[in-house]
C-alpha positions as CSV (number, residue, x, y, z in Angstrom):
1,M,-26.7,23.6,-30.3
2,G,-23.7,21.3,-31.0
3,R,-22.2,18.7,-28.7
4,P,-19.2,19.9,-26.6
5,A,-15.9,18.8,-28.1
6,R,-15.1,16.6,-25.1
7,D,-18.5,14.9,-24.8
8,I,-18.6,11.1,-24.9
9,T,-20.3,9.1,-27.6
10,E,-22.3,6.0,-27.1
11,S,-19.5,3.9,-28.7
12,E,-17.0,5.4,-26.3
13,L,-19.3,4.7,-23.4
14,A,-19.5,1.1,-24.5
15,V,-15.7,0.8,-24.3
16,L,-15.6,2.6,-21.0
17,R,-18.2,0.2,-19.5
18,I,-16.0,-2.8,-20.4
19,L,-12.9,-1.1,-19.0
20,W,-14.7,-0.1,-15.8
21,D,-15.6,-3.8,-15.4
22,R,-12.2,-5.2,-16.3
23,G,-9.9,-2.4,-15.3
24,M,-7.7,-3.0,-18.3
25,A,-8.1,-4.5,-21.8
26,T,-6.4,-4.9,-25.1
27,I,-7.8,-3.8,-28.4
28,R,-8.4,-7.5,-29.3
29,H,-10.4,-8.1,-26.1
30,L,-12.5,-5.0,-26.6
31,T,-13.2,-5.9,-30.2
32,D,-14.2,-9.4,-29.2
33,V,-16.7,-8.1,-26.6
34,L,-18.1,-5.3,-28.8
35,Y,-18.2,-7.2,-32.1
36,P,-18.4,-11.0,-31.4
37,G,-17.0,-12.8,-34.5
38,G,-15.8,-9.5,-35.9
39,G,-12.8,-9.2,-38.2
40,A,-10.1,-6.8,-39.2
41,A,-12.5,-3.9,-40.0
42,Q,-14.0,-4.1,-36.5
43,Y,-10.6,-4.3,-35.0
44,A,-9.6,-1.1,-36.9
45,T,-12.8,0.6,-35.7
46,V,-12.0,-0.1,-32.1
47,Q,-8.4,0.9,-32.6
48,K,-9.5,4.3,-34.1
49,L,-12.0,4.7,-31.3
50,L,-9.4,4.1,-28.6
51,D,-7.1,6.6,-30.4
52,R,-9.8,9.3,-30.1
53,M,-10.6,8.4,-26.5
54,E,-6.9,8.6,-25.6
55,A,-6.7,12.1,-27.2
56,K,-9.8,13.1,-25.1
57,E,-8.0,11.7,-22.1
58,F,-10.9,9.2,-21.4
59,V,-8.4,6.2,-21.5
60,R,-4.7,5.8,-21.1
61,R,-2.5,3.4,-23.1
62,D,0.0,1.1,-21.4
63,R,2.8,0.7,-23.9
64,S,5.1,-1.4,-21.6
65,L,4.3,-4.6,-23.4
66,F,4.2,-5.5,-27.0
67,V,0.4,-5.7,-26.9
68,H,-0.9,-2.3,-25.7
69,R,-3.4,-2.3,-22.9
70,F,-5.9,0.4,-22.1
71,V,-7.2,1.6,-18.8
72,P,-10.0,4.1,-18.1
73,V,-9.0,7.5,-16.9
74,L,-12.6,8.8,-16.7
75,D,-14.4,6.9,-14.0
76,R,-18.1,6.3,-13.8
77,D,-18.7,8.9,-11.0
78,Q,-16.9,11.6,-13.0
79,L,-19.1,10.8,-16.1
80,I,-22.3,10.8,-14.0
81,G,-21.3,14.2,-12.6
82,R,-20.6,15.6,-16.0
83,R,-23.8,14.3,-17.5
84,L,-25.9,15.5,-14.6
85,R,-24.3,19.0,-14.6
86,S,-25.0,19.2,-18.4
87,L,-28.6,18.1,-17.9
88,V,-29.1,20.6,-15.0
89,E,-27.7,23.4,-17.1
90,T,-29.8,22.5,-20.2
91,L,-33.1,21.7,-18.6
92,C,-33.1,23.4,-15.2
93,D,-31.2,26.6,-15.8
94,G,-28.5,25.5,-13.5
95,S,-30.7,24.7,-10.5
96,L,-30.6,21.2,-9.0
97,T,-34.0,21.6,-7.3
98,P,-36.2,20.6,-10.2
99,L,-34.1,17.5,-10.9
100,L,-34.0,16.4,-7.3
101,T,-37.7,17.1,-6.8
102,H,-38.6,15.0,-9.8
103,L,-36.4,12.1,-8.7
104,A,-37.8,12.2,-5.1
105,R,-41.4,12.3,-6.3
106,A,-41.0,9.8,-9.1
107,G,-42.0,7.0,-6.8
108,D,-39.0,4.8,-7.8
109,L,-37.1,5.5,-4.6
110,T,-36.8,2.5,-2.3
111,D,-36.4,2.8,1.5
112,E,-32.7,2.1,1.0
113,D,-32.4,4.9,-1.6
114,R,-34.1,7.3,0.9
115,Q,-31.8,6.3,3.7
116,A,-28.7,6.7,1.4
117,L,-29.9,10.2,0.4
118,R,-30.5,11.2,4.0
119,A,-27.0,10.0,4.9
120,I,-25.5,12.0,2.1
121,I,-27.3,15.1,3.1
122,E,-26.3,14.7,6.8
123,E,-22.7,14.2,5.8
124,S,-22.8,17.3,3.6
125,E,-24.3,19.3,6.5
126,R,-21.6,18.0,8.9
127,D,-18.9,19.0,6.4
128,D,-20.4,22.4,5.9
129,L,-20.6,23.0,9.6
130,S,-17.1,21.9,10.3
131,Q,-15.8,24.1,7.5
132,E,-17.8,27.2,8.7
133,I,-16.2,27.0,12.1
134,A,-12.5,26.3,12.2
135,P,-12.1,24.4,15.6
136,E,-8.5,25.6,16.0
137,S,-9.9,29.2,16.2
138,L,-12.1,28.3,19.2
139,D,-11.2,28.1,22.9
140,A,-11.4,24.6,24.5
141,R,-14.9,25.2,26.0
142,K,-16.3,26.3,22.6
143,Q,-14.6,23.3,20.9
144,D,-16.3,21.0,23.4
145,A,-19.7,22.6,22.8
146,L,-19.2,22.2,19.0
147,V,-18.3,18.6,19.4
148,T,-21.3,17.9,21.6
149,A,-23.6,19.7,19.1
150,L,-22.2,17.7,16.2
151,Q,-22.5,14.4,18.1
152,S,-26.1,15.0,19.0
153,R,-26.9,15.5,15.3
154,T,-24.7,12.8,13.8
155,G,-23.1,10.5,16.3
156,P,-19.5,10.7,17.6
157,R,-17.1,12.7,15.5
158,R,-13.6,13.9,16.4
159,L,-12.5,17.4,15.7
160,P,-8.9,18.5,15.9
161,R,-7.9,20.3,19.0
162,S,-5.4,23.1,18.9
């Protein structure tokens, strides 16, 4: 099974990590970080790598100055999502349950990690509930009951009134 055409290589990931940290960088700066003491060949390597990354729309080139600067287009969260979706499809037949179960039982979760996961799940449930019931379609008494139910589960939250 071959790699998808728009997958990211380890070299491209190294460039993105620098750009995520800096926000913007020139070819020279990237070359100096990736190949300390490197010469013309390494500069050309980074230049070619950036050309490929621009074609894949992982980076954008700012041509407004004489020295071109590069900014990341693909952010860290997008890449994490892509990689996890691919992993889930490949190893778990599209189901998140085995992956989440493994992570939860691995023993590496701190109390802070668990609290963060609970908060994410609760927020997702609130969003699901508010999308299921369009408040503007309810009369005022039912809207008040919905707000009370949501507040008892998650704390104060305002819903639009019609």
